[in-house]
Structure formats: structure tokens, C-alpha cells
C-alpha positions, 0 to 999 in steps of 0.5 A: 864551912865546906868548899866546892870547886867546879870547872868547865873545860876551857873553850877553844878560841878558834871560833865563836861560842855556841849552844854546846858551850852554853849547855856545859857552862849553864849546868856548871853555873847552876850547880855552883849557885846551888852550892852557894845556896847551901852555904858552901864556899864556892869557886866556879872557873871557866875560861878560854884555851888560847894556844895551839895550831888551830888557834894560830891558823884561825888568826892567820885566816882572819889576818891578825896576830894570834894574840889579837885573835884570842883577845877578840874571841875570848871576849865573845865568850865573856859576852855570851856568859854575861848574856846567860847570867853565868856567875863565874868566880874566875875566867882564865885565859891560857895566855895570862902570865899566871898560867905560864908560871903555873904550867912551867912549874907543874911540868918542870916538877913532872920532869924532875920526877923523871916522867918526861923524856925526849924522843922522836914522834912519827904518826898521824895528827888531827889539828882540830882535835889537837891530838895524835892517832894511830892508824888503827884508831883512825877512820881509814886515815881520817879523824874519827871525830871530825872526819878530816884527813889526818896529817903525817907528822915526825918531829923530836918531842918531849914525852910523858911516861903515861905507861908508868901509871897504868897500874896506879890508875887502875888501883885509883879507879878501884878505890874511887868508884865515884871518880867519874859519873855517870857509871857508863863513862867511868867504865869507858875510861877504865876500859881505856886504861885496862887496854894499855897505855902508851907514852904520849908527846907533850911538846911541839917544835913545829909551832911557836904559839904556846908556852915555852918548855923551860928546859928546852927553848926549842919546844912549846908545850902541846896544847892539851898539857897546857890547857889541863893545868888551868884548873891548878892555875886558878887556885895558885899552884906554884905561886904566892897565892897557892891555895891547892890544899884548900880547893883541890880536894873538893874539885869537880870537872864538868866535861863533854864525853869527847874529852874523857880520855884527857880528863880521866886518864891523862890528867890524873896521871899527870897529877900523880907524876907531879905528886898531887892527888887527881881531881876529886870528881869528873862529871861527864855530859853528853852532846846536844844533837840538832835534828828536825827542821832548821832553827830560825831565819835569824839563826841559820841560813836556808837549808839547815843548821849545825850546833856550832851555828847556834849563838847563845846570845841570839837564843836569849834575845829570842826567848829570854835568859831564864827560859833558855837556862831552864831548857838547857838544864831541864831538857836533857839529863846530864850524862845523856845525849839530847836533841836540841830544837826550837820546837823543844824550847817552845814546848818547855816554855809554854808547858813548864813555864807559861802554863805551870809556873807562870799561871800558878803565880798569876792566878794566886796573885790575882785572887789575893789582890781581888779578895784579900786586899793584896795582902798575902795570907799566912800558910797553915802549919799542917797544910795539905801541901806540906808533904808535897813540899817536903818531898820536893825539898828532899828530892831537889836537894839530893839531885843538885848535890849529885850533879843532876840539874834535870832531876832537881828541876823535875822534883821542884816542878812536882811541887808546882804540879801539886800546888796547881792540883790543890788549887783545882780541888779547892777552887779559891776563886769560888770561895767567899772571903774568910778563913778557908780562902785565906788558908788556901791562898796562904798555903799556895803562896808558901809553896810558891816561896819554896819553889823560888828558892829551889829553882833559883840556881836555874832561873835566878832573875825570874825567881827574884821577880816571883819573890817580890811579886808574892810580897817578900823583900830581899832575895831567895838566896838571902838564907841557906837553903837548909834554913829557908826551904822549910814549910811555914816561913812565908811572912810577906812584908809588901802587897802582892803584885799582879804584874805582867805575865811572867812568860807570855805564851809563844806560838809554836811556829815562831 
């Protein structure tokens, strides 16, 4: 059996989860669901990053201890992922004892291998980024990401010899052209390495909210070096449940483009320093950008909204879980920036879901109920829709396998479009009861069955409902996709159910 290990970044608990977090997490979830459907032994990790200055500051601002604050805010991420039907296998918190143990063992190994030394750091620091900047890399003394003034800092730190890995990283990139996707982000990370690497500080003495350095109790590990190691904590690095050899060679990080440097330069160098191979693959996604009109009265104050103001839970309350999942996966190709708006959600909902998928299921089930006594006919072995189905299966499979949910859903919806066109051409609502009518409806039902299998990583609840409406027992996930997504397997055991509309149309101005 093949294995597949996929991770999201762990999210800072200085504030509540927002739709940007949801975008990354739902994409990772859908890819994980696809690999389970393929029959791969799959591990999907997400969680929260709970150390560092800005977390301590957020706790102080709210009048609670850092631990109280992290307990409260981490729970909000779990609640958001539950609301979005996210099927993670492990939710890690960096305040857990298992993470302390792994971080200390991993970085002690790097230290003992000679890649950590003590020196004095003097330079500019951004609390929001938890990152240091040179004056040249700053925006005239401001953080280039957040636009806030950088703080001048000077303190004794332990440093990681990142400069020792410049040649090894370049060799690794040359030998692994698919290490980072898309290609533009590979080129960006490669160019950063080629521009020269400097050693970097990995500890702090100015705060105590962090994991202690085992060989120097006056220091705690700087948050990024604590956080990155979570991917190894979840597979037991240095503990009794160590499964690194099984899972690390099939590891895949899904990260936003703003943290390429950490995941594609620092992290592989740290792994090399500890005697490990780097992560297998890093898939980089772009940003969701909010433009146009404000979102809605329930989600934003008068005058507009930022991405960080948009609650995933409020979105699912307003539109439904699967429609929001579909929008996050379908609207923007993974790797590109995309515009996020309520208008966009409404358009996708009304067009792709209500008009295309919902109407297809509704009219086929209505005709079967009215003309076939509610019993779904079997498909033809050599049906006009068979080629479209096989093409959709092949293209959808290829896209999911290469971390491209947007293109996978586009391919699946190609079969929905072909089926709607087939019904327009054959007009079963005009046909009398008989073999021709039964053949047309059986072919349409088989296409719908295949669609539910291919789309279930994106919309698990809706696909289950459709599966049951077309007279099938069990679930679209009961078999492996390679076995079940084949033409000619529709065998209903229950009557067709007309039911309420799957996607009641919504007004564009709602």
C-alpha cells in the first residue's frame, strides 16, 4: 500500500481563524480525501503554532496567561475545521509535551552535528512575522509584509549555520526539479539560495514563552524553529512511536507563498543538518484577495472588510458547508492569487451547483419517479456518455494526483456539462416509456454516480446525499476510485428519491 502525508502550516493563535486559513486547510483536506479514495494510507496534519512574542502579547492584551489564550484560540481553529468538515488525522499544538520532546531532540542533534553556535545578534525584527530583516530587505525600516516599523534588537543568540548548506541546497534543487510547485515558486526559492545564505538566529532570551534550549536554559527556541519541527513531531521523531522512515519520504507541505523561505530554504537545510532528507514536496498556494464591495452586514462593519475579518463559520452558516468548500477549491487554481467575494461565491453556487449539478440530479430523478416507477434503469455498456465519462475520470485523477483541485473539479464538471447536453439532445421528458427512455435515464444516472465519486473529496456531504437519491446504498467512498469510477457499474438497490432542491438558488444581492 502506498502512503501519503500532507500538512498545512500550523496557524498562529494570536487571533481567530479566517477564510485565508480555511482556503489552505480545505485544499489540504480535499487532497487527503482523494488519496484515501485512491487507497493510500493517508496522514493529514494541521494544528496551531502557540509560542512567540505576538502570542504572548495577544494573551497580555486580553488579560490572560499565554496558556489560557492558546487553549481558547486553538479550540476556535478546531471548531472552524469541524464546521468545514475537515478530516484531519492529527491536530498538533506546539504546547504539547510530545512537541517539546521532538523539538529538543531534533535541535540537539543539529547542535551535536556542529551546525549551531553562539553569537550576538544585532538588527531589525518584526514581531508580526516573527522574523529578522536587514535594512536593505526592509521597506525603509518597515516590515515589507506588514508595513509596521521594525524593532531594533540586540541580544546573545544561538545561530544555525545556514550558510554551510548553500551548495547542498542548490545541488538538491537541481536533482529535484519537482521539489517546489508551481515552477515560479521553485524559481523564487532557488534564486534566494543562489543569492547567498547567511547564518540565522534560532533562539531568544528576551521572552520565555517558548521551548527551552536543552544546553542553555537562558534561551528558548525562536518560534519558526519550534514551529517547523511540528511536521516531525506528528510522526514521532525521537520518541517511542517514531515512524519517520514510513512517512517522511512521502511528506507534502501545503503552504502560503509568504512562507516560502522558511519551508523551502531554512527547513530543508535544518533537516540536512539533523541527518534527514528534506521534505518530499512543497506545494505553494497564493493569496485570496478581497476586492469590490463589502461582504455582508453579518460579517463586516460598515465601510469594508479585510480577509482576516471573514469567519469560515459565518460563511458556512450563510451558504452551507459544501458550497463553501467547492468555492474555495474551484475558484482559484492552487498556486495563483485569487479574488474572494460574496459575489463570487453566489455566482459559483448558482451556476455550477444549482444550475448544473442540482438541476441535473433533480430532472433525472423527477423523470425516473414519473416514468419508471422510481426505479433507476441500468446504463448501456456502449453509451454516448461513456467517452465523456472516461475522459473526466482520467483528467480528474491526473489533476488530484498533482495537487490541482481546481482542475480536478473543472474536469468533473465537464462530465456534468456533457450529461446535461445529452439530456437536451435526447429530451427524455418527451419520450414514452420504453427501452429508449430507460437507456437515456440509465446513462444519465451512471454519469451522476461517477460524478459523486470524483467530487466527493470536495463535497463529501452533498455527494453522499446524491448517492442515496439515485438509489444507491453505502457511500461513494466505499471502494477505491480505480475500481468504482468505471462506466457501467450503476446498480440501484433503492428507489430514486426526488427530495428537496440540493442547492436552492440564492439572490445575487443577498
